[in-house]
C-alpha positions as CSV (number, residue, x, y, z in Angstrom):
1,M,98.4,108.0,-15.8
2,D,98.9,110.7,-18.0
3,L,101.3,108.4,-20.1
4,I,99.7,105.7,-23.2
5,A,102.9,104.9,-24.3
6,K,107.1,105.6,-23.5
7,L,109.7,105.0,-25.1
8,L,113.3,105.5,-24.0
9,N,116.4,105.2,-25.9
10,V,115.1,102.2,-28.4
11,S,117.0,101.1,-30.9
12,Y,115.9,98.3,-33.7
13,A,117.6,95.8,-36.2
14,Y,116.5,93.8,-38.5
15,P,118.9,90.4,-38.7
16,D,119.7,91.3,-41.5
17,G,121.8,93.8,-39.6
18,T,119.8,97.2,-40.6
19,K,118.9,99.1,-37.9
20,A,115.7,100.9,-38.8
21,V,115.0,102.7,-35.7
22,K,117.8,104.9,-33.9
23,N,117.8,105.6,-29.8
24,V,114.5,107.0,-30.0
25,S,112.1,108.3,-27.1
26,L,109.0,109.6,-27.6
27,E,106.3,110.4,-25.2
28,L,102.2,109.4,-25.9
29,R,99.9,111.9,-23.9
30,R,96.9,110.5,-22.9
31,G,94.6,112.5,-25.9
32,N,97.2,113.0,-27.5
33,V,97.4,111.9,-31.6
34,I,100.9,112.2,-32.9
35,C,101.9,112.4,-36.2
36,I,104.8,110.3,-38.0
37,T,105.9,111.9,-41.2
38,G,108.9,111.3,-42.7
39,P,110.2,109.4,-46.5
40,N,109.7,106.0,-47.4
41,G,111.7,103.4,-45.6
42,S,112.9,106.2,-42.6
43,G,111.8,103.6,-39.5
44,K,108.2,104.3,-39.5
45,S,106.3,101.7,-39.1
46,T,109.3,99.6,-37.1
47,L,109.0,102.4,-34.6
48,L,104.8,102.2,-35.0
49,M,105.7,98.0,-34.6
50,I,107.4,98.7,-31.6
51,L,104.4,100.9,-30.0
52,A,102.0,98.1,-30.9
53,A,104.2,94.8,-28.9
54,L,104.6,93.8,-32.3
55,I,108.3,92.9,-32.1
56,F,111.4,94.1,-29.2
57,P,114.0,96.7,-29.4
58,Q,117.1,95.1,-28.9
59,E,118.0,98.4,-26.7
60,G,116.1,100.9,-25.1
61,E,113.1,101.2,-22.9
62,V,109.3,100.6,-23.8
63,Y,106.4,101.8,-21.8
64,L,103.0,100.7,-22.3
65,F,99.9,101.6,-19.8
66,G,103.2,102.5,-17.3
67,K,103.9,99.0,-17.5
68,K,107.8,97.9,-18.6
69,I,106.7,95.8,-21.9
70,D,108.4,92.4,-22.7
71,K,108.0,89.8,-24.3
72,K,106.1,88.2,-20.8
73,N,103.2,90.9,-21.0
74,A,103.3,91.6,-24.2
75,S,100.6,89.9,-25.3
76,E,98.0,91.6,-22.4
77,V,99.1,95.1,-23.1
78,R,98.1,93.5,-27.2
79,K,94.5,93.6,-26.0
80,K,94.3,97.5,-25.6
81,I,96.0,98.6,-29.0
82,G,94.6,98.9,-32.7
83,F,96.5,98.3,-35.5
84,L,96.5,99.5,-38.8
85,F,98.4,98.0,-41.5
86,Q,99.6,99.1,-45.1
87,N,98.6,96.2,-46.0
88,P,95.2,95.7,-45.9
89,D,95.6,92.1,-47.1
90,D,97.5,91.3,-43.3
91,M,94.8,91.4,-41.0
92,L,91.7,90.1,-43.4
93,F,91.1,86.2,-42.9
94,N,87.1,85.6,-42.7
95,P,84.7,84.9,-44.9
96,S,82.2,87.3,-44.8
97,V,82.7,92.2,-44.4
98,I,81.0,91.3,-41.3
99,E,82.6,88.2,-39.8
100,E,85.8,90.5,-40.0
101,I,84.0,93.3,-38.1
102,S,82.9,91.5,-35.5
103,F,85.9,89.6,-34.7
104,G,87.7,91.3,-32.5
105,L,85.1,91.7,-30.2
106,I,83.9,88.1,-29.7
107,A,87.4,87.3,-29.7
108,K,87.7,89.4,-26.3
109,G,84.1,87.6,-24.9
110,V,81.1,89.6,-26.3
111,N,77.9,87.6,-27.7
112,R,77.3,86.9,-30.7
113,E,74.3,89.1,-31.2
114,I,75.8,92.3,-29.7
115,S,79.0,91.9,-31.5
116,N,77.1,92.2,-35.1
117,N,75.1,94.7,-33.8
118,L,78.1,97.0,-33.0
119,A,79.7,95.8,-36.6
120,L,76.6,96.9,-38.3
121,E,76.6,100.5,-37.0
122,E,80.5,100.5,-37.5
123,I,79.9,99.5,-41.3
124,K,76.9,101.7,-41.2
125,K,79.3,105.3,-40.1
126,L,81.8,104.1,-43.6
127,K,79.1,103.8,-45.3
128,I,80.3,100.4,-46.3
129,E,76.9,98.6,-46.0
130,N,76.7,97.1,-48.9
131,L,79.5,95.5,-48.4
132,A,78.4,93.9,-45.1
133,Y,77.8,90.3,-46.4
134,K,80.8,90.2,-49.3
135,V,83.7,88.3,-48.9
136,P,86.9,90.9,-47.8
137,H,89.4,89.1,-50.5
138,R,87.0,89.4,-53.4
139,L,86.9,93.8,-52.5
140,S,89.0,96.6,-53.7
141,F,91.6,97.5,-52.4
142,G,90.4,101.0,-50.9
143,Q,86.9,99.3,-50.1
144,R,89.5,96.6,-47.5
145,R,90.9,99.5,-46.8
146,L,87.7,99.9,-44.5
147,V,87.0,97.2,-43.4
148,S,90.9,96.9,-41.7
149,L,90.3,100.1,-40.2
150,A,86.5,99.0,-39.2
151,S,87.7,95.7,-37.8
152,I,89.9,97.9,-35.3
153,L,87.2,100.9,-34.9
154,V,85.2,98.2,-33.5
155,T,87.0,97.6,-30.9
156,D,87.6,100.8,-29.3
157,P,90.8,100.2,-28.5
158,S,92.8,102.5,-25.7
159,L,96.2,102.4,-27.7
160,L,94.9,103.6,-31.7
161,L,97.9,103.0,-34.4
162,L,97.6,103.9,-37.6
163,D,100.6,103.4,-40.7
164,E,99.8,104.8,-44.1
165,P,96.1,104.7,-43.8
166,T,95.3,106.3,-46.3
167,S,97.8,105.9,-48.2
168,N,97.3,104.4,-52.3
169,L,93.3,105.4,-52.2
170,D,91.1,107.0,-54.0
171,E,90.1,110.2,-53.3
172,K,86.6,108.9,-52.1
173,N,87.7,105.8,-50.1
174,R,90.1,108.5,-48.3
175,E,87.4,111.3,-48.0
176,L,86.3,108.3,-46.0
177,I,88.7,107.4,-43.4
178,I,89.8,111.2,-42.9
179,E,86.1,111.9,-42.0
180,R,85.3,108.7,-39.6
181,L,88.4,109.2,-38.3
182,M,87.9,112.6,-37.1
183,E,84.2,111.6,-35.5
184,F,86.0,109.0,-34.0
185,F,88.1,111.0,-32.2
186,G,86.4,113.8,-31.6
187,N,84.3,111.2,-29.5
188,R,86.8,110.5,-27.5
189,K,87.7,111.5,-23.8
190,D,91.1,111.8,-22.8
191,D,91.3,107.6,-22.0
192,W,93.3,107.2,-25.1
193,G,95.6,108.1,-27.9
194,A,96.4,107.7,-30.8
195,A,100.1,107.9,-33.7
196,I,99.5,108.3,-37.3
197,A,102.3,107.8,-39.6
198,T,101.4,108.8,-43.1
199,H,102.3,111.3,-45.5
200,D,98.8,113.3,-46.5
201,N,98.7,116.7,-44.7
202,E,95.0,116.4,-44.9
203,L,95.5,113.4,-41.6
204,I,98.0,116.2,-40.4
205,Y,95.3,118.1,-38.8
206,I,93.5,115.6,-36.9
207,C,96.9,115.4,-35.2
208,N,97.7,118.0,-32.0
209,E,101.8,116.7,-32.2
210,F,104.1,116.2,-35.1
211,F,107.1,114.0,-35.6
212,Y,109.4,113.7,-38.9
213,M,111.6,110.7,-39.6
214,S,114.8,109.8,-41.3
215,E,116.8,107.1,-41.6
216,G,115.6,105.3,-37.8
217,E,116.2,109.2,-36.4
218,L,113.1,110.8,-35.2
219,S,113.2,114.9,-34.1
220,R,109.9,116.9,-32.8
221,I,109.1,119.3,-35.5
């Protein structure tokens, strides 16, 4: 199976009638990293949520890992997906950083001790060892973003979706995220795919396919 994800003529409108995604078709092949740029409010976040099977389009078809996705099978497919929200507070709910990062592994049935050891390894890779036992919600915005990213990468997702991963960060935390993503992608084989919504020109160098989104419409660059 060459495709990780496929969207076919997908459209999505919010309850207030706002059409956020308009007749979008997209293919994400194994080993590829897609970059999606475009102005704020153009539909990038909505498109990523469709790819994550978090919301379902009113029109069109979504395929993930070779399966046509609907509300009945979405929860099973989501286990293979890592999604980084723009706001880290949407993702953090555990009492300590190490518990936050190990939570996804434990939820998958990984032994707690092994999960904690893997979490500590990810913490070291992001150079946030000093935060391991701190309360996530007491950290700075940039630190919370790092913890959120770590909680996703540690699960080794087959489909990684990143919504503005470096936005609103100081230069130090921005560089930490870029360096970690470059390392993460560099160590992967071809059994995965990723899509990044970003305005960050440096992140573009991580990608090998490029798209522009405007008013809900997607075009290849």
